N, C-alpha and C positions, 0 to 999 in steps of 0.2 A: 270187277271193274268192267264197265261197258267198253267194248271195242268200237272205236270210231276213227276214221281216217281224217286227214286234213280237209277233205272235201266236205265232210259232215260238219266239221267245226266252222269252216268258212260259210256254209249255207246258214248255219244257226246265227253266226255273227252278222252276216249281211241282212238277215231277216230282222234283226234288232236295230239295224242302222237307220238313222232318220230318213235317208234317201231310199230305203227299201232294198230289195234284192238287186236292183240295178245300180247299186252304189259303186262308183268307180271314178277315177279322175277323168276330166274332160280331155278329148283328143289334143287340144291345143294347150294343155296345162304346162306350166313351167316345171323345170326339174325340182325346184324347191317344193312345189305343190304335190308332185308325185311322191317325193320322199316323205313329206308330211302325212300323206294318205297311207302309205305303206307302213310307216312307223305307228300310226294310230291303229291300223288294222292289226298289226302283230301285238301291240300292247293290249288291245282288247281281247285278242285270242288267248294270250297268256292269262289274263284275268279270268276269262270264262273257263279255261281248263283248270285253273287253280280252284275256282269256286266249285266246279263239278267234282273235282277230287276231294275237296273238303266235305261236300255234301254226302258223297258216297262213303267216306271214312266215318262220318258221324252216324249215318244210318247203320253201317256195319257194327260200330261200337254199341249203338243202342240195342240192336238185335242180340248181340253177344251178351250184353249186360242183362237183358230181360231173360234170356235163356239160362244164364247162370243163377239168377234169383229163383227161377222155377226149379232147377235141379237142387240147389242148396237149401232153399226155404228162406223165409224172411229173417229168421234169427241169425243164420250164418252170414247173410249178406250185410246185416247191420252191425256185426262184430267189428271192432276196430282192427285195423291192420297193424301188425307188429313188424318192425324192421329187424332184420337179422344183422348183427354186427359181423363184419368180415375182418379178419386180421390183416394188418398192413404189413406187407412184406417188402423190405427194402430191395431195390433193384440191384442185380448183380453187376450191371454195367457201371463203369466208373463215371463220375460226373463229367458233363460235357465241358470241354476246354474252350476258353474264349480265344478267338483268333484275332490277331492284330495284323492289319494290312499296312505295309510301308508304302507311302506315296513317294515316288521319285521326284 
C-alpha cells in the first residue's frame, strides 16, 4: 500500500476540484457555506481513499492469482474447489438469559 499523508490526498482532491487547486470558501462566506465546503471535501476524500484502496487490493489479487496459476499450472487452477465440512461443536456456555427491566 502506498504511503501518503493527508497533504497528498488534499492536493490530489483539490486538483480534481472544478475550481482547481485554489478551491476554498470565500473570505466572506457564511458558516453554512463553510460547513458545506468542508463536508464536501471530506466526503470526496473518503471516496478517493476508498477507491485507491480498492484499486490496490484488486491489483494485488490479480498479481497473486497470476503467480498462483504459473506455479500450479492451468489444470490445477481450473480444478473445482471443494469445501471441507467442519463439525459443529455446541458452545459450552449456557444460553443467554433475557433480562426484563421493571419501569417504576
